[in-house]
C-alpha positions in Angstrom: 16.8 28.7 -11.4 16.5 25.2 -9.8 14.3 24.3 -6.9 16.3 22.3 -4.4 14.3 19.9 -2.3 16.0 18.0 0.5 15.4 14.3 1.1 13.6 15.2 4.3 11.3 17.6 2.5 10.4 15.1 -0.2 9.9 12.4 2.5 7.5 14.7 4.4 5.6 15.4 1.2 5.1 11.7 0.5 4.1 11.1 4.1 1.5 13.8 3.9 0.3 12.5 0.5 -0.1 8.9 1.9 -1.4 9.6 5.4 -5.1 10.1 4.7 -5.6 7.5 2.0 -3.9 4.9 4.2 -6.1 5.8 7.1 -9.2 5.7 5.0 -8.3 2.3 3.5 -7.3 0.9 6.9 -10.6 1.9 8.6 -12.5 0.6 5.6 -10.7 -2.8 5.9 -11.8 -3.0 9.5 -15.4 -1.8 9.2 -16.2 -3.3 5.8 -14.1 -6.5 5.5 -16.9 -8.2 3.4 -16.7 -5.4 0.8 -12.9 -6.1 0.4 -13.4 -9.8 0.3 -16.0 -9.4 -2.4 -13.7 -6.9 -4.3 -10.7 -9.2 -4.2 -12.9 -12.2 -5.1 -14.1 -10.2 -8.1 -10.6 -9.3 -9.1 -9.6 -13.0 -8.8 -12.5 -13.9 -11.1 -11.1 -11.6 -13.7 -7.9 -13.7 -13.9 -4.8 -11.9 -14.9 -6.8 -8.7 -15.6 -7.7 -8.6 -11.9 -4.0 -8.8 -11.1 -3.4 -5.8 -13.4 -6.3 -3.9 -12.0 -5.2 -4.4 -8.4 -1.7 -3.4 -9.2 -2.5 -0.3 -11.1 -5.5 0.9 -9.1 -4.2 0.3 -5.5 -0.5 -0.4 -5.4 1.6 1.3 -8.1 1.3 5.0 -7.2 2.2 4.6 -3.5 5.1 2.3 -4.4 6.5 4.6 -7.0 6.1 7.7 -4.8 7.9 6.0 -1.9 10.7 4.4 -4.0 11.3 7.7 -5.8 11.0 10.3 -3.0 11.2 8.5 0.3 14.5 6.7 0.8 14.8 7.5 4.5 16.8 5.0 6.6 16.5 6.4 10.1 13.8 7.1 12.6 10.2 6.0 12.3 10.2 7.0 8.6 12.1 3.9 7.8 8.9 2.0 8.2 7.4 3.9 5.2 10.5 3.2 3.1 10.4 -0.5 3.9 6.6 -0.6 3.1 7.3 1.0 -0.3 10.1 -1.4 -1.1 8.0 -4.4 -0.1 5.1 -3.1 -2.2 7.4 -2.6 -5.2 8.6 -6.2 -4.8 5.0 -7.5 -4.6 4.1 -5.5 -7.8 7.2 -6.9 -9.5 6.3 -10.5 -8.6 2.7 -10.0 -9.7 3.6 -8.4 -13.0 6.4 -10.8 -13.9 4.7 -13.9 -12.5 0.9 -13.2 -12.8 0.0 -16.6 -11.3 1.6 -15.5 -8.0 -0.5 -12.3 -8.1 -3.6 -14.4 -8.8 -2.8 -16.7 -5.8 -2.6 -13.7 -3.6 -6.0 -12.5 -4.8 -7.4 -16.0 -4.0 -6.2 -15.8 -0.4 -8.9 -13.1 0.3 -11.6 -15.7 0.0 -9.9 -18.3 2.1 -8.8 -16.1 5.0 -12.0 -14.2 5.4 -12.5 -11.3 7.7 -9.7 -11.5 10.2 -6.9 -10.9 7.6 -8.7 -7.8 6.3 -9.1 -6.5 9.9 -5.4 -7.1 10.6 -4.4 -5.5 7.3 -6.6 -2.5 8.2 -4.8 -2.2 11.5 -1.4 -2.2 9.8 -2.6 0.4 7.3 -3.8 2.6 10.1 -0.5 2.2 12.0 1.4 3.2 8.8 -1.0 6.1 8.4 -0.3 7.3 11.9 3.5 7.1 11.3 2.9 9.2 8.1 0.8 11.8 10.0 3.3 12.0 12.9 6.4 12.3 10.7 4.8 14.7 8.2 3.6 17.1 11.0 6.5 17.1 13.3 
């Protein structure tokens, strides 16, 4: 017997899976930007190993989950799909051209608090879309 899962059901599962971690990371970016600046500075100091650590610790699981189970192209859910595709592109660039990933880590030190606050706001907005779509 096969379990049939619709695209909508898998999309809702991914939204539920991502909603809380995105919210937590977003709030953390806003209330603790220095911690994130220090963390990305530390990753940058590791060189290409820092690129790998960022990719595998923070980005790969959400990107794979969205690309695999969340190809929704209508309604507010499309924002989550686009986020996943952009994240997968970022991962691909970082792994195929590590110097690009290293430059992105270096930006944390140059741009200071405001970019982390803005990134936090975007993560919270994405989280709210996930919560809303998963629960409706």
